[in-house]
N, CA, C and O atoms as CSV, one atom per row, in Angstrom:
chain,resi,resn,atom,element,x,y,z
A,1,MET,N,N,113.909,30.820,107.760
A,1,MET,CA,C,113.161,30.328,106.348
A,1,MET,C,C,114.992,29.831,106.087
A,1,MET,O,O,115.146,28.686,105.661
A,2,THR,N,N,115.715,30.306,106.230
A,2,THR,CA,C,117.199,30.360,105.744
A,2,THR,C,C,117.610,28.506,106.322
A,2,THR,O,O,118.415,27.969,105.562
A,3,SER,N,N,117.224,27.776,107.290
A,3,SER,CA,C,117.482,26.806,107.557
A,3,SER,C,C,116.396,25.833,106.393
A,3,SER,O,O,116.654,24.635,106.518
A,4,HIS,N,N,115.542,26.037,105.580
A,4,HIS,CA,C,115.095,25.349,105.079
A,4,HIS,C,C,115.470,25.733,103.179
A,4,HIS,O,O,115.180,24.951,102.274
A,5,ALA,N,N,116.113,27.018,102.989
A,5,ALA,CA,C,116.682,27.150,101.672
A,5,ALA,C,C,117.127,26.289,100.952
A,5,ALA,O,O,117.042,26.515,99.745
A,6,SER,N,N,117.571,25.382,101.259
A,6,SER,CA,C,117.957,24.469,100.415
A,6,SER,C,C,117.085,22.944,100.083
A,6,SER,O,O,117.512,21.921,99.548
A,7,LEU,N,N,116.230,23.139,100.423
A,7,LEU,CA,C,114.707,22.211,100.108
A,7,LEU,C,C,113.839,22.510,99.032
A,7,LEU,O,O,113.713,23.678,98.665
A,8,SER,N,N,113.211,21.563,98.474
A,8,SER,CA,C,112.235,22.099,97.437
A,8,SER,C,C,111.104,23.016,97.646
A,8,SER,O,O,111.059,23.665,98.691
A,9,MET,N,N,110.164,23.135,96.733
A,9,MET,CA,C,109.059,24.274,97.141
A,9,MET,C,C,108.198,23.575,98.034
A,9,MET,O,O,107.479,24.090,98.890
A,10,ARG,N,N,108.303,22.539,97.811
A,10,ARG,CA,C,107.040,21.197,98.200
A,10,ARG,C,C,107.552,21.168,99.801
A,10,ARG,O,O,106.754,21.271,100.733
A,11,ASP,N,N,108.834,21.031,99.962
A,11,ASP,CA,C,109.557,20.413,101.094
A,11,ASP,C,C,109.373,21.605,102.115
A,11,ASP,O,O,108.829,21.460,103.210
A,12,ILE,N,N,109.882,22.798,101.645
A,12,ILE,CA,C,109.644,24.168,102.517
A,12,ILE,C,C,107.947,24.291,103.177
A,12,ILE,O,O,107.513,24.521,104.306
A,13,ILE,N,N,107.302,24.013,101.861
A,13,ILE,CA,C,105.772,24.294,102.860
A,13,ILE,C,C,105.742,23.573,103.971
A,13,ILE,O,O,105.554,24.077,105.078
A,14,GLU,N,N,106.016,21.732,103.665
A,14,GLU,CA,C,105.754,21.068,104.604
A,14,GLU,C,C,106.709,21.034,105.975
A,14,GLU,O,O,106.382,20.658,107.100
A,15,ALA,N,N,107.857,21.492,105.564
A,15,ALA,CA,C,108.670,22.150,107.112
A,15,ALA,C,C,107.978,23.620,107.666
A,15,ALA,O,O,107.799,23.838,108.864
A,16,LEU,N,N,107.720,24.319,106.882
A,16,LEU,CA,C,106.691,25.152,107.228
A,16,LEU,C,C,105.194,24.956,108.340
A,16,LEU,O,O,104.662,25.542,109.283
A,17,LYS,N,N,105.018,23.874,107.586
A,17,LYS,CA,C,103.726,23.410,108.569
A,17,LYS,C,C,103.640,22.801,109.478
A,17,LYS,O,O,102.722,22.768,110.297
A,18,ALA,N,N,104.834,22.099,109.435
A,18,ALA,CA,C,105.098,21.442,110.780
A,18,ALA,C,C,105.873,22.494,111.864
A,18,ALA,O,O,105.666,22.345,113.068
A,19,ASP,N,N,106.952,23.773,111.283
A,19,ASP,CA,C,106.714,24.952,112.318
A,19,ASP,C,C,105.917,25.091,112.869
A,19,ASP,O,O,105.844,24.919,114.086
A,20,THR,N,N,104.845,25.542,111.949
A,20,THR,CA,C,103.242,26.280,112.715
A,20,THR,C,C,102.682,25.147,113.850
A,20,THR,O,O,102.276,25.329,114.998
A,21,ASP,N,N,102.819,23.977,113.105
A,21,ASP,CA,C,102.174,22.832,114.236
A,21,ASP,C,C,102.761,22.891,115.421
A,21,ASP,O,O,102.142,22.996,116.480
A,22,GLN,N,N,104.122,22.821,115.296
A,22,GLN,CA,C,104.818,23.115,116.874
A,22,GLN,C,C,105.041,24.380,117.602
A,22,GLN,O,O,105.465,24.565,118.742
A,23,PHE,N,N,104.560,25.428,116.448
A,23,PHE,CA,C,104.396,26.687,117.544
A,23,PHE,C,C,103.088,26.631,118.101
A,23,PHE,O,O,102.849,27.055,119.231
A,24,ARG,N,N,102.248,26.134,117.368
A,24,ARG,CA,C,100.774,26.338,117.836
A,24,ARG,C,C,100.957,25.285,119.268
A,24,ARG,O,O,100.367,25.812,120.211
A,25,ASP,N,N,101.517,24.148,119.608
A,25,ASP,CA,C,101.764,23.491,120.673
A,25,ASP,C,C,100.667,23.160,121.110
A,25,ASP,O,O,100.314,23.347,122.274
A,26,GLY,N,N,99.573,22.297,119.687
A,26,GLY,CA,C,98.694,21.485,120.564
A,26,GLY,C,C,96.839,22.592,120.443
A,26,GLY,O,O,95.624,22.411,120.363
A,27,ALA,N,N,97.727,23.530,120.503
A,27,ALA,CA,C,96.081,24.432,120.244
A,27,ALA,C,C,95.163,24.325,118.997
A,27,ALA,O,O,95.786,24.266,117.937
A,28,GLU,N,N,93.986,24.293,118.917
A,28,GLU,CA,C,93.612,24.097,118.220
A,28,GLU,C,C,93.385,25.408,117.046
A,28,GLU,O,O,93.267,26.578,117.411
A,29,GLN,N,N,93.350,24.982,115.618
A,29,GLN,CA,C,93.879,25.729,114.449
A,29,GLN,C,C,92.369,26.689,114.236
A,29,GLN,O,O,91.452,26.044,113.727
A,30,ASN,N,N,92.140,27.774,114.495
A,30,ASN,CA,C,90.722,28.113,114.196
A,30,ASN,C,C,90.633,29.340,113.278
A,30,ASN,O,O,89.936,30.335,113.475
A,31,ASP,N,N,91.719,29.030,111.908
A,31,ASP,CA,C,91.473,30.016,110.753
A,31,ASP,C,C,92.148,29.020,109.703
A,31,ASP,O,O,93.058,28.218,109.912
A,32,ASP,N,N,91.491,29.272,108.572
A,32,ASP,CA,C,92.597,28.469,107.192
A,32,ASP,C,C,94.142,29.240,107.632
A,32,ASP,O,O,94.488,30.287,108.180
A,33,LEU,N,N,94.797,28.044,107.036
A,33,LEU,CA,C,96.266,28.462,106.622
A,33,LEU,C,C,96.629,28.187,105.344
A,33,LEU,O,O,96.827,27.102,104.797
A,34,THR,N,N,96.705,29.497,104.858
A,34,THR,CA,C,97.327,29.970,103.074
A,34,THR,C,C,99.248,29.542,103.061
A,34,THR,O,O,99.939,29.940,103.999
A,35,MET,N,N,99.768,28.869,102.104
A,35,MET,CA,C,100.756,28.842,102.118
A,35,MET,C,C,101.657,29.345,100.325
A,35,MET,O,O,101.755,28.671,99.299
A,36,LEU,N,N,102.025,30.391,100.552
A,36,LEU,CA,C,102.536,30.281,98.890
A,36,LEU,C,C,104.142,29.969,99.021
A,36,LEU,O,O,104.715,30.467,99.991
A,37,ALA,N,N,104.733,29.347,98.303
A,37,ALA,CA,C,106.095,29.434,98.114
A,37,ALA,C,C,106.822,29.856,96.619
A,37,ALA,O,O,106.517,29.355,95.537
A,38,PHE,N,N,107.850,30.895,96.840
A,38,PHE,CA,C,108.620,31.628,95.447
A,38,PHE,C,C,109.560,30.925,95.420
A,38,PHE,O,O,109.670,30.280,96.463
A,39,ARG,N,N,110.349,30.730,94.666
A,39,ARG,CA,C,112.045,30.422,94.473
A,39,ARG,C,C,112.569,31.205,93.618
A,39,ARG,O,O,112.533,30.861,92.436
A,40,ILE,N,N,113.351,32.781,94.087
A,40,ILE,CA,C,113.721,33.851,92.906
A,40,ILE,C,C,114.943,33.187,92.451
A,40,ILE,O,O,115.746,32.594,93.171
A,41,ILE,N,N,115.008,33.362,91.067
A,41,ILE,CA,C,116.243,33.336,90.113
A,41,ILE,C,C,116.617,34.334,89.978
A,41,ILE,O,O,115.823,35.273,90.030
A,42,ASN,N,N,117.904,34.538,89.762
A,42,ASN,CA,C,118.866,35.456,89.828
A,42,ASN,C,C,119.175,35.259,88.257
A,42,ASN,O,O,120.081,34.490,87.935
A,43,ARG,N,N,118.365,36.006,87.191
A,43,ARG,CA,C,118.803,36.117,86.053
A,43,ARG,C,C,119.956,37.480,85.287
A,43,ARG,O,O,119.684,38.421,84.541
A,44,GLN,N,N,120.456,37.303,85.518
A,44,GLN,CA,C,121.331,38.348,85.076
A,44,GLN,C,C,122.355,38.194,83.870
A,44,GLN,O,O,123.076,39.138,83.548
């Protein structure tokens, strides 16, 4: 995740999807995939 920290939320989701696809290494996806991304803003 830290390698994607500077990206927009949409780009983080796309990068994680690409990482997941690469991890599957061509194996068929046999279940749904749901991703949520939140950016925490420190309000002190």
